[in-house]
SEBADREN-235800 format. One line per field, with one value per atom (N, C-alpha, C): residue number from 1; x, y, z. Coordinates in steps of 0.001 Angstrom, whole numbers, plus 500000, padded with zeros to 6 digits. Layout:
N
k <- (NUM;...)
x <- (X;...)
y <- (Y;...)
z <- (Z;...)
END
This chain:
347
k <- (1;1;1;2;2;2;3;3;3;4;4;4;5;5;5;6;6;6;7;7;7;8;8;8;9;9;9;10;10;10;11;11;11;12;12;12;13;13;13;14;14;14;15;15;15;16;16;16;17;17;17;18;18;18;19;19;19;20;20;20;21;21;21;22;22;22;23;23;23;24;24;24;25;25;25;26;26;26;27;27;27;28;28;28;29;29;29;30;30;30;31;31;31;32;32;32;33;33;33;34;34;34;35;35;35;36;36;36;37;37;37;38;38;38;39;39;39;40;40;40;41;41;41;42;42;42;43;43;43;44;44;44;45;45;45;46;46;46;47;47;47;48;48;48;49;49;49;50;50;50;51;51;51;52;52;52;53;53;53;54;54;54;55;55;55;56;56;56;57;57;57;58;58;58;59;59;59;60;60;60;61;61;61;62;62;62;63;63;63;64;64;64;65;65;65;66;66;66;67;67;67;68;68;68;69;69;69;70;70;70;71;71;71;72;72;72;73;73;73;74;74;74;75;75;75;76;76;76;77;77;77;78;78;78;79;79;79;80;80;80;81;81;81;82;82;82;83;83;83;84;84;84;85;85;85;86;86;86;87;87;87;88;88;88;89;89;89;90;90;90;91;91;91;92;92;92;93;93;93;94;94;94;95;95;95;96;96;96;97;97;97;98;98;98;99;99;99;100;100;100;101;101;101;102;102;102;103;103;103;104;104;104;105;105;105;106;106;106;107;107;107;108;108;108;109;109;109;110;110;110;111;111;111;112;112;112;113;113;113;114;114;114;115;115;115;116;116;116;117;117;117;118;118;118;119;119;119;120;120;120;121;121;121;122;122;122;123;123;123;124;124;124;125;125;125;126;126;126;127;127;127;128;128;128;129;129;129;130;130;130;131;131;131;132;132;132;133;133;133;134;134;134;135;135;135;136;136;136;137;137;137;138;138;138;139;139;139;140;140;140;141;141;141;142;142;142;143;143;143;144;144;144;145;145;145;146;146;146;147;147;147;148;148;148;149;149;149;150;150;150;151;151;151;152;152;152;153;153;153;154;154;154;155;155;155;156;156;156;157;157;157;158;158;158;159;159;159;160;160;160;161;161;161;162;162;162;163;163;163;164;164;164;165;165;165;166;166;166;167;167;167;168;168;168;169;169;169;170;170;170;171;171;171;172;172;172;173;173;173;174;174;174;175;175;175;176;176;176;177;177;177;178;178;178;179;179;179;180;180;180;181;181;181;182;182;182;183;183;183;184;184;184;185;185;185;186;186;186;187;187;187;188;188;188;189;189;189;190;190;190;191;191;191;192;192;192;193;193;193;194;194;194;195;195;195;196;196;196;197;197;197;198;198;198;199;199;199;200;200;200;201;201;201;202;202;202;203;203;203;204;204;204;205;205;205;206;206;206;207;207;207;208;208;208;209;209;209;210;210;210;211;211;211;212;212;212;213;213;213;214;214;214;215;215;215;216;216;216;217;217;217;218;218;218;219;219;219;220;220;220;221;221;221;222;222;222;223;223;223;224;224;224;225;225;225;226;226;226;227;227;227;228;228;228;229;229;229;230;230;230;231;231;231;232;232;232;233;233;233;234;234;234;235;235;235;236;236;236;237;237;237;238;238;238;239;239;239;240;240;240;241;241;241;242;242;242;243;243;243;244;244;244;245;245;245;246;246;246;247;247;247;248;248;248;249;249;249;250;250;250;251;251;251;252;252;252;253;253;253;254;254;254;255;255;255;256;256;256;257;257;257;258;258;258;259;259;259;260;260;260;261;261;261;262;262;262;263;263;263;264;264;264;265;265;265;266;266;266;267;267;267;268;268;268;269;269;269;270;270;270;271;271;271;272;272;272;273;273;273;274;274;274;275;275;275;276;276;276;277;277;277;278;278;278;279;279;279;280;280;280;281;281;281;282;282;282;283;283;283;284;284;284;285;285;285;286;286;286;287;287;287;288;288;288;289;289;289;290;290;290;291;291;291;292;292;292;293;293;293;294;294;294;295;295;295;296;296;296;297;297;297;298;298;298;299;299;299;300;300;300;301;301;301;302;302;302;303;303;303;304;304;304;305;305;305;306;306;306;307;307;307;308;308;308;309;309;309;310;310;310;311;311;311;312;312;312;313;313;313;314;314;314;315;315;315;316;316;316;317;317;317;318;318;318;319;319;319;320;320;320;321;321;321;322;322;322;323;323;323;324;324;324;325;325;325;326;326;326;327;327;327;328;328;328;329;329;329;330;330;330;331;331;331;332;332;332;333;333;333;334;334;334;335;335;335;336;336;336;337;337;337;338;338;338;339;339;339;340;340;340;341;341;341;342;342;342;343;343;343;344;344;344;345;345;345;346;346;346;347;347;347)
x <- (500936;499951;500671;500565;501276;501217;502399;502178;501232;500809;499728;500685;500211;500519;500114;501067;500495;501179;500415;501128;501579;502731;503544;504125;504445;504878;504263;502908;501830;501817;502133;502146;503563;504498;505464;505275;505004;504536;503301;502266;501695;502405;503595;504167;504925;505780;506246;505542;504254;503188;502637;502457;502173;503240;504483;505547;505755;505375;505542;504156;503453;502428;502526;503564;503936;504685;505556;506499;505872;504670;504133;503608;503103;502585;503537;504941;506081;506718;506503;507676;506835;505627;505248;506003;506707;507785;508743;508907;510107;509379;508153;507049;507190;507316;506751;508255;509420;510682;511237;512020;512863;514069;514115;515222;514315;513213;512876;513360;513559;513927;513886;513768;513789;514466;515510;516671;515938;515784;515227;513942;512914;511401;510925;510916;510060;510610;511915;512359;511865;511413;510645;509360;509056;507288;506539;507100;506448;506145;507243;507098;506069;505977;505159;503648;503283;502007;501559;502430;501480;501058;501527;501140;499991;498713;497208;496507;497332;496286;496937;498191;498456;497379;497467;496250;495011;494270;493431;493267;494287;494574;494569;494956;495745;493600;493162;491594;490633;491018;490210;490522;491804;492444;491877;491657;491310;489569;488922;487301;487202;487721;487291;486587;487258;486757;485425;484914;483897;482606;481365;480090;479468;478721;478200;478155;477601;477204;478720;480042;480933;481624;481293;482213;481557;480211;479169;479908;480309;480713;481964;482651;484116;483783;482809;482739;482356;481312;480719;482034;482949;483908;484925;485080;486088;485173;483886;483260;483086;482899;482844;484271;485253;486803;486651;486318;486345;485584;484677;484009;484749;485186;485851;487012;487808;489095;488644;487452;487457;487098;485994;485853;487162;488134;489499;490267;490442;490998;490519;488789;488430;488289;488554;488989;490705;491355;492672;492753;491728;491685;491368;490507;489681;490845;492085;492854;493915;494017;495165;494660;493507;493299;493312;493132;492792;494480;495485;497059;497156;496982;497359;496747;495842;495147;496224;496598;497240;498605;499480;500577;500969;500340;500897;499469;498575;497443;496602;496734;495241;494163;493135;491837;490965;490392;490001;488601;487837;486633;486354;487232;487369;487518;489159;489540;488457;487602;486697;485555;485184;484292;484997;486070;486159;486633;486903;486868;485657;484819;483346;482898;482786;482243;482898;484065;484611;483961;483206;482566;481441;481423;480059;479757;478590;478421;479179;479369;480154;481707;482312;483581;483554;482306;482348;482608;481647;481527;482712;483448;484635;485582;485737;486561;487714;487872;488377;487852;487070;486258;487336;488082;489244;490069;490803;492312;492035;492957;492541;493155;494021;494332;493354;492214;491176;490282;490620;489731;489836;490858;491151;489996;489904;488689;487142;486994;485651;485721;486550;486574;486158;487095;487134;485600;484952;483530;482753;482606;481826;482077;483636;483547;483145;483511;483119;481590;480757;479284;478966;479561;479650;479741;480946;481474;480772;480160;479060;477827;477396;476312;476728;477803;478275;478280;478835;478766;477593;476568;475327;474484;474801;474256;475216;476054;476844;478015;478418;479398;481008;481530;482744;483709;485145;486117;486003;486059;486251;485074;483907;482617;482838;483639;484023;484836;486241;487152;486547;485499;484805;484296;483202;482279;483260;484259;484779;485891;486390;487397;486127;485255;484436;483929;483675;483001;484482;485758;486955;486870;486804;487063;486153;484912;483615;483965;484089;484407;485853;486672;488073;487775;486538;486843;485921;485067;484300;483003;482530;481461;480115;480372;479750;480577;479738;480506;480358;481513;481655;482372;482646;483919;482838;482021;481444;481350;481479;481528;482964;483811;485160;486304;487369;488457;489940;490682;491774;491562;490748;489973;488870;488989;487539;487180;485796;485333;485578;485523;485752;487372;488399;489478;489669;489088;488956;488701;487224;486540;487335;488069;489080;490002;490716;491994;491370;490089;489590;489134;488874;488446;489699;491049;492265;492474;492208;492399;491912;490511;489635;490088;490257;490798;491983;493379;494128;493681;493109;492400;492072;490707;490220;491227;492268;493499;494689;494217;495323;496803;496763;498225;499216;500279;501494;502708;503341;504551;505474;506310;507380;508345;509475;510585;510456;509644;509446;508215;507374;506336;507162;507971;508913;509383;510126;510624;509910;508494;507579;507190;506720;506650;507578;508844;509732;509890;509871;509788;508620;507440;506026;506296;506764;506845;508184;509102;510115;509269;508561;507881;506987;506373;505467;506012;506981;507703;508461;508896;509668;508404;507615;506175;505524;505473;504654;505714;506730;507851;507749;507761;507561;505940;505262;503681;502762;503169;502271;500784;499625;498547;498182;496257;495759;496167;496384;496610;497643;498938;499795;499082;498265;497700;497360;497419;497781;498482;499779;501190;501286;500182;500148;499253;498210;497139;498388;499144;500400;501171;501862;502526;501924;500859;500167;499714;499409;499150;500350;501173;502595;502991;503125;503683;502845;501342;500580;500769;500883;500976;502505;503490;504841;504542;503763;503878;502933;501733;501072;501644;502185;503077;503185;502479;502587;504041;504199;505204;505323;505876;505566;506670;507582;508211;507772;507825;507634;508752;509286;510321;509861;511084;510778;509799;509667;508848;507522;507284;506121;505567;506422;506009;505494;506293;505898;504526;504398;503384;501950;501809;500788;500354;501215;501514;500915;500882;500521;499152;498170;496623;497198;497710;498016;498597;499763;500836;500177;499203;498170;497414;496756;495854;496268;496997;497819;498834;499727;500650;500759;499635;499396;499162;498544;498414;499878;500774;502093;502798;503165;504044;503593;502058;501642;501991;502030;502178;503646;504428;505930;506401;506123;506018;505724;504292;503965;504717;505123;505995;506990;507728;508747;508477;507228;506601;506792;506370;505994;507118;508131;509337;510243;509681;510252;511520;511373;512711;512186;512924;512947;513489;512710;512798;513096;512289;512249;513450;514620;515879;515948;515597;516121;515006;513763;512516;512440;513276;513414;514503;515173;516080;515361;515970;515491;515606;516710;516866;515768;515238;513857;513045;512465;511558;511629;512713;512745;513159;513309;513617;512142;511305;509786;509211;509252;508434;509144;510017;510672;509884;509613;509152;507509;507160;505630;505519;506157;506195;506086;507508;507783;506943;506477;505289;504015;503462;502618;502342;503765;504114;503906;504350;504113;502741;501532;500223;499593;500161;499600;498894;499027;498187;497061;497100;495859;495217;495456;494843;493988;494323;493784;492765;493255;492228;491115;491139;490251;489537;490199;489343;488890;490159;489969;489006;489235;488717;487120;486951;485650;484679;485318;484970;484719;485273;484962;484068;483980;482658;481286;481349;480060;479940;481172;480353;480111;480236;479872;478283;478028;476710;475772;476167;475291;475389;476555;476282;476967;476444;477268;477634;478717;479654;478951;479129;478681;479420;478645;479366;479551;479078;479344;477808;478221;476682;475546;476126;475133;474549;475079;474557;473309;472188;470923;471526;470509;471013;470195;470737;470192;468672;467904;466677;466813)
y <- (498868;499973;501180;501875;503603;504116;504900;505606;506911;507320;508272;509704;510468;511691;512898;514031;515000;516040;517291;518447;519404;518795;518960;520391;520976;522268;523462;522803;524156;523930;522991;523633;524345;523902;525145;526190;526317;527961;528529;527850;528457;528569;528198;528525;529562;529799;530952;532421;532174;533237;533349;532699;533323;533769;533635;534068;535460;535720;536962;537859;537395;538050;538651;537688;538321;539442;539436;540349;541788;541476;542826;543438;542780;543335;543906;542994;543815;544832;544949;545898;547372;547369;548472;549765;549152;550051;550570;550260;550392;551751;551332;552045;553105;553318;554734;555158;554789;555148;556060;556796;557953;557080;555838;555134;554662;554488;554021;553994;552969;553417;552611;552436;551157;549803;550191;549105;548391;549224;548897;548584;548822;548580;548114;548707;548387;547219;547000;545867;544562;544552;543224;543102;544509;544808;544676;544778;544773;543147;542677;541309;540369;541004;540305;540413;541568;541807;540386;539631;538700;537366;537387;536500;535870;537298;536572;536409;537201;536283;535264;534607;533082;532449;532569;531808;531579;532763;532635;531961;531952;531157;529667;529406;527957;527227;528234;528170;527710;528690;528426;526906;527034;525636;524604;524224;523256;523223;524360;524264;524136;524160;523688;522012;521834;520043;519704;521176;520816;521301;520712;521356;522663;523125;524551;524401;522515;522568;522649;521863;521879;523346;524202;525714;525999;525954;526400;526032;524779;524047;524471;524853;525620;526970;527739;529211;528947;528362;528020;527864;526852;526389;527704;528573;530064;530945;530808;531930;532030;530352;529884;530126;530030;530164;531693;532182;534082;534680;534148;534380;534303;532516;532283;533105;533567;534174;535529;536105;537685;537547;536810;536366;536214;535662;535063;536721;537617;538596;539661;539977;540665;540347;538832;538601;538993;538986;539208;540881;541516;543039;543329;542703;542973;542622;541304;541224;542147;542740;543726;544916;545313;546625;546317;545113;544893;544836;544293;544223;545529;546514;548021;548844;548333;548832;548440;547176;546465;546985;547324;547116;548922;549553;551047;551970;551453;552136;552952;552680;552966;552986;553536;553590;552537;551476;550143;550581;551444;551820;552539;553645;554351;553805;552939;552512;551433;550527;549847;550229;551689;552153;552380;553154;553428;552070;551020;549844;549314;549157;548796;549773;551480;552063;551980;551181;551200;549947;549227;547999;548442;547525;547832;546729;546603;545642;545620;546820;547203;546421;547054;546439;544818;544167;543029;542265;542778;542211;542529;543502;543785;542730;542578;541593;542357;543555;544055;544914;543975;544414;543985;543256;542823;543306;542545;542854;542956;543775;543537;542613;541387;540560;539702;539967;538532;538983;540114;540385;539324;538626;537262;536431;536165;534692;535460;536558;536918;537312;537777;537845;536635;535522;534467;533884;533706;533349;533959;535155;535691;535638;535823;535094;533924;533086;531622;531278;532219;532163;532688;533532;534040;533112;532627;531078;530012;529769;528886;528740;530283;530637;530509;530895;530694;529247;528348;526968;526479;526807;526248;526813;527674;528378;527813;526808;525949;527308;528140;528977;528297;528521;527799;528581;528356;529104;530423;530499;531779;532736;532344;533276;533702;532838;533385;534323;534366;535137;536671;536611;537795;538594;537763;538179;538816;537648;538278;539729;539666;540801;541886;541878;543099;543418;542597;543250;543824;543372;543806;545063;545590;546568;547730;547151;548220;548915;547656;547765;548865;548704;549700;550901;551258;552136;553296;552721;553535;553730;553196;553442;553051;551738;551685;551719;552099;552544;551454;550582;549355;549517;551059;550938;550570;550503;549875;548349;547656;546245;545540;546421;546180;546683;546009;546207;545652;546346;545697;545017;545402;544991;544057;543226;542920;541541;540977;539971;540232;541186;541553;541070;541532;541163;539438;539176;537484;536539;537057;536503;536344;537552;537516;536194;536207;535185;533908;533728;532386;531988;533056;532692;532252;533088;532441;531012;530601;529165;528551;528655;527748;527518;528604;528607;527956;527872;527353;525529;525332;523732;523317;524427;523753;523829;524336;524226;523186;522704;521572;521885;522970;523834;522859;522954;522058;522883;522390;523514;523086;524644;524979;525722;525577;526398;528122;528410;529800;530355;529555;530319;531002;530208;530902;532406;532200;533446;534536;534251;535199;535626;534856;535471;536338;536067;536795;538310;538277;539489;540103;539771;540145;541413;540406;540858;542316;541919;542805;544368;543857;545291;545988;545249;545704;546486;545912;546360;547764;547799;549248;550346;549483;550813;551145;550249;550055;551414;551317;552402;553842;553832;555208;555527;555035;555506;555257;554076;553995;553691;554274;553467;552353;551934;550536;549529;550095;549084;548272;548402;547942;546307;546173;545072;544320;544383;543372;542535;543101;542699;541468;541732;540933;539888;539898;539107;538007;538672;537777;536925;537722;536964;535698;536097;534858;533878;534065;532757;532189;532861;532161;531513;532066;531036;529812;530162;529003;527554;528247;527254;526527;527188;526695;525417;526118;525183;523724;524090;523123;521815;521046;519894;518474;517131;516129;516103;515728;515144;514315;513267;511841;512301;513066;513629;514662;514522;515541;516092;517642;518465;519178;519405;520255;521329;522343;523382;522666;522074;521305;520293;520026;519568;520638;521844;522936;523670;523308;523917;523941;522770;522676;523950;524565;525788;526801;526874;527979;528901;528214;528752;529727;528576;529268;530322;530274;531698;532567;532630;533645;533868;533502;533790;534303;533644;534226;534931;535041;535739;537707;538054;539415;539533;538642;538291;538034;537176;537037;538142;538882;539910;541393;541308;542516;542002;540856;540443;540982;540324;540777;541857;542772;544678;544956;544754;545402;544838;543522;542998;544250;544008;545210;546484;547244;548223;548253;547213;547288;546954;546256;546187;547556;548657;549844;549776;548686;548471;549471;550586;551200;551074;550488;549837;550966;552119;552926;553518;553151;553581;552256;551180;550160;549462;550091;549763;550074;551047;551464;550509;549658;548952;547659;547520;546032;545030;544618;543607;543456;544292;544357;544048;544232;543824;542425;541676;540340;539626;540341;539515;539465;540437;540385;539422;539404;538329;536653;536895;535397;534963;536117;535927;535297;536058;535940;534661;534203;532849;531805;531628;530616;530645;532247;531675;530867;531645;530954;529426;529137;527546;526817;527621;527078;526696;527712;527511;526731;526236;525165;524428;523235;522453;522948;524015;524106;524796;525790;526786;525708;524149;523414;522667;522058;521835;522295;523644;524701;525304;525624;526470;525744;525359;525028;523715;522859;521759;521897;522412;522566;523409;524701;525596;524416;523856;522767;521690;521325;520613;521209;522653;523024;523563;523779;524139;522817;522047;520730;520857;520683;520824;521910;522963;524215;523732;523390;523126;522064;520630;519422;519204;519046;518908;517847;517615;516505;515312;514033;512989;512624;513763;513176;512791;512150;511668;512415;513772;514750;515318;515419;515782;515096;515723;515288;514246;513133;512289;512643;512586;513058;512395;512997;512566;511685)
z <- (500282;499800;499685;499310;499094;500370;500548;501990;501784;502712;502722;502667;501553;501022;501476;502545;502837;502327;502549;502151;503222;503625;504705;504434;503359;503192;503488;503323;503628;505176;506040;507520;507780;507007;507316;507136;505840;505346;506309;507050;508179;509230;509433;510701;510413;509310;508909;508814;508421;508352;509601;510685;511676;512883;512203;513039;512348;510916;510490;511066;511385;512197;513470;514299;515514;515005;514370;513885;513529;512894;512387;513547;514543;515959;516960;516899;517622;517217;515821;515312;515402;515689;516121;517235;517794;518640;517469;516699;515881;514597;514779;513683;514374;515396;516454;516633;516337;516569;515742;516458;515640;514699;514907;514137;513078;512670;511878;510444;510006;508442;507397;506134;505140;505813;506124;506074;507850;508906;509827;510424;509367;509435;508258;507431;505988;505066;505228;504185;504852;505983;506765;506893;507372;507367;506306;504970;503623;503798;503801;503569;504483;505761;506538;506170;505228;505094;504081;503662;502995;503942;505130;506254;506033;506196;506599;505187;504139;503002;502521;502971;502571;503431;504775;505794;504819;503961;503626;502353;501701;500462;500644;501654;502214;502369;503240;503693;502335;501317;499933;499449;499387;498880;499281;500723;501205;501349;501178;501159;499812;498663;497654;497256;498211;497845;498952;499501;500333;499842;499905;499367;500186;500028;500587;502131;502756;504053;504762;504037;504761;504945;503789;504163;504927;505223;506497;507677;507723;509312;509434;508447;508628;509301;508572;509148;510351;510895;512426;513080;512696;513759;514113;512931;513026;513828;513517;514488;515790;516114;517725;518206;517495;518108;518351;517130;517231;518744;518893;520106;521521;521318;522382;522743;521708;521647;521876;521651;521970;523525;524011;525579;525971;525560;526348;526796;525231;525690;526333;526387;527335;528611;528823;530350;530973;529732;529836;530376;529484;529622;531193;531624;532800;534092;533940;534567;534619;533337;533345;534105;533918;534879;536442;536865;538099;538465;537899;537959;538072;537197;537343;538593;539049;540363;541692;541559;542589;542611;541138;541153;541199;540390;540080;540332;540976;541674;540927;539347;538506;538977;538749;538949;538332;538971;538350;537653;538397;538093;536750;536945;535873;534405;534470;533871;532971;533934;533585;532704;533015;532359;531139;530917;529431;528566;528963;528599;527835;528645;528408;527338;527641;526665;525090;525184;523834;523206;523770;522824;522371;521267;520348;519150;519132;518319;517039;516175;514995;514948;516545;516723;516582;517010;517137;515724;514805;513317;512723;513104;512637;512875;514077;514744;515283;515828;516672;518136;518524;519892;521019;520986;522073;521638;520796;520028;518564;517901;516369;515550;515964;514995;514974;516042;515916;514485;513801;512720;511709;511604;510703;510877;512197;512302;512043;512444;512085;510630;509946;508348;507729;508259;507466;507747;508977;509157;508064;508298;507211;505931;505230;504015;503679;504429;504440;504129;504999;504492;503180;502602;501336;500494;500801;499789;499863;501156;500860;500002;499841;499311;497979;497499;495781;495512;496189;496117;495963;496901;496982;495583;495011;493722;492120;492650;491695;490837;491705;491157;491260;489786;489625;490315;490249;490948;490128;488886;487880;488601;488734;488978;490763;491191;492488;492630;491794;492181;491259;490315;490019;490913;491834;492624;493791;494355;495586;495338;493810;493913;493738;492822;492711;494383;494974;496381;496896;497266;497444;496892;496037;495115;495384;495537;495934;497405;498211;499529;499580;498914;498974;498433;497438;496437;497610;498339;499398;498686;497860;497159;497870;498886;499906;501146;502137;503520;504514;504484;505182;506603;506904;507758;509322;509284;510537;510665;509663;509788;508645;508634;508007;508539;509015;509670;508856;508592;507708;506411;505722;504568;504983;506173;506597;505414;505969;504925;503409;502734;501287;500958;501450;501455;501816;502695;503056;501704;501548;500156;499152;498691;497488;497653;499005;498876;498938;499719;499998;498481;497355;496121;495300;495775;495117;495043;496673;497042;496312;496190;495200;494191;493450;492279;491776;492877;492498;493147;493883;493854;492505;492159;490868;489415;489552;488177;488719;489871;490464;490294;491132;491177;491437;490937;491147;491446;492637;492700;491921;491648;490858;491305;490900;491873;491266;490071;489666;490211;490885;492204;493068;493600;494668;494163;493128;492697;492389;491891;491711;492595;493888;495126;495671;495331;495740;495491;494027;493279;493490;493760;494184;495154;496437;497792;497670;496786;496786;496492;495181;494702;495798;496247;497243;498448;498873;500157;499810;498433;497891;497575;497102;496666;498225;498942;500080;501084;501002;501391;501056;499783;498975;499431;499645;499864;498797;498379;497152;497462;496642;496894;497309;497681;497788;496705;495454;494098;494547;495173;495500;496214;496864;497256;496011;494720;494029;493772;494099;494535;495370;496257;497365;497256;496020;495713;494855;494177;493148;494066;495172;495953;496804;497643;498067;497186;496207;495416;494898;494481;493950;495361;496266;497416;498183;497814;498499;497397;496185;494790;494842;495397;495793;497191;497969;499029;499050;497884;497862;496690;497497;496930;497793;497092;498140;498539;499789;500584;501626;501433;501984;503507;503394;504638;505318;506510;507292;508113;507745;507914;509598;509897;511346;511500;510285;510394;510041;509601;509097;510477;511243;512900;513350;513609;514388;514013;512473;512166;512828;513443;514096;515491;515757;516639;515787;514614;513753;514558;514953;515141;516325;517597;518783;518701;517959;517841;517518;516305;515869;516829;517873;518655;519864;520331;521922;521944;521103;520793;521244;520971;521546;522909;523719;525098;525949;525290;525558;525950;524529;524427;525574;525149;526214;527721;528031;529301;530015;528790;528883;528853;528160;528167;529573;530272;531238;532275;532383;533490;533401;532611;532669;533301;532921;533670;534886;535450;536924;537522;536810;537443;537496;536464;536655;535866;534764;533785;532598;532130;531208;529818;529112;527715;526737;527045;525751;524722;525678;524642;523765;523866;523382;522333;522322;521841;520442;520026;518739;517740;518500;518015;517160;516123;515077;516174;517252;517944;518901;519530;520500;519778;518600;517463;517836;517482;517241;518334;519449;520791;521424;521318;521795;521049;519590;518826;519136;519530;520098;521703;522493;523468;522916;522190;522186;521448;520679;520109;520967;521756;522524;523690;524356;525561;524744;523453;522888;522936;522256;522033;523504;524679;525926;526201;525759;526288;525194;524095;523110;523828;524631;524941;525897;526590;527571;526502;525303;524790;523469;523292;522581;523239;524505;525088;525725;526176;526886;525742;524669;523951;522366;521676;520274;520563;520937;520737;521071;522425;522662;521789;520779;519914;518839;518733;517364;517846;518992;519397;519278;519832;520034;518369;517283;515973;515514;516037;514972;515632;516493;516737;516213;516294;515513;513909;513297;512090;511565;512032;511345;510187;510270;509009;508183;506723;505856;506461;506447;506850;508345;509076;510666;511232;512373;512441;512962;513445;513555;512378;511331;509778;509576;508985;508751;507398;507413;506338;504834;503983;502584;502070;501875;501276;500304)
END
């Protein structure tokens, strides 16, 4: 019997994408620093922008083999995880306010009122009610539902691409005001990259060395143009880069490397890294450690990223056991996936 073949390179790229997301957030200190320059910030910050699009493309690739019910089940899983992650971060914020009250004497009640006053339903729909990076989960869930509708109506990959990119273009042009429900590109951007993944799957994409070269050239162009302040049209280069990088990663491989083994931590790193590095910097402040003089150094960005990644990995097992798996079970009850015991039988 032939050995089971899996796309282990996809797992490796997912891990690298999660690391890039962490760098996006820890590089904020460099962004506001006087030492910011192309070589100390933009040269890697532009490359990091491909991370979330790659996640979307991979999701679309694997959704291509599912019917409408299967895509809805995937969306339900992400939505439940989004709700749980939002609640987790809201609890973390409450703990942070309590710690500020105990350690540095900040007013808890006043801070709590300000915190609660910032909550809104539109922020929840956008995905940034608790932390901005959770928009990816909210946008994926909404875009998945739209993809399921198109799948139910028999739309092919080409039709999905046209509808998705038209939606993204309308949202970006301001012809329709979606600011209350869209952040960082939101579900229109998610839908576009999901459709790219479906298109790759239906085309039977095969890995080739030139795809990695195309991704590198597109990211180099995007990075330079981003540094020069080019408009949003440069996101088309991100589309090219994400599509080429995903196609390069989609290759059957019977051998599992180190990075692909660590790919299982990608989701945990993505969700928890903000909590970890925020805790680390807060502990430094509590200890009266003044890091303002070094926070603008590139090494600080990467050191803080390393702390966030290692801390998230350390929390992987409890996060999986207490959050991810219960969310998956709840989502399965809400929207049973095809072929499951809870799914209704076909007539």
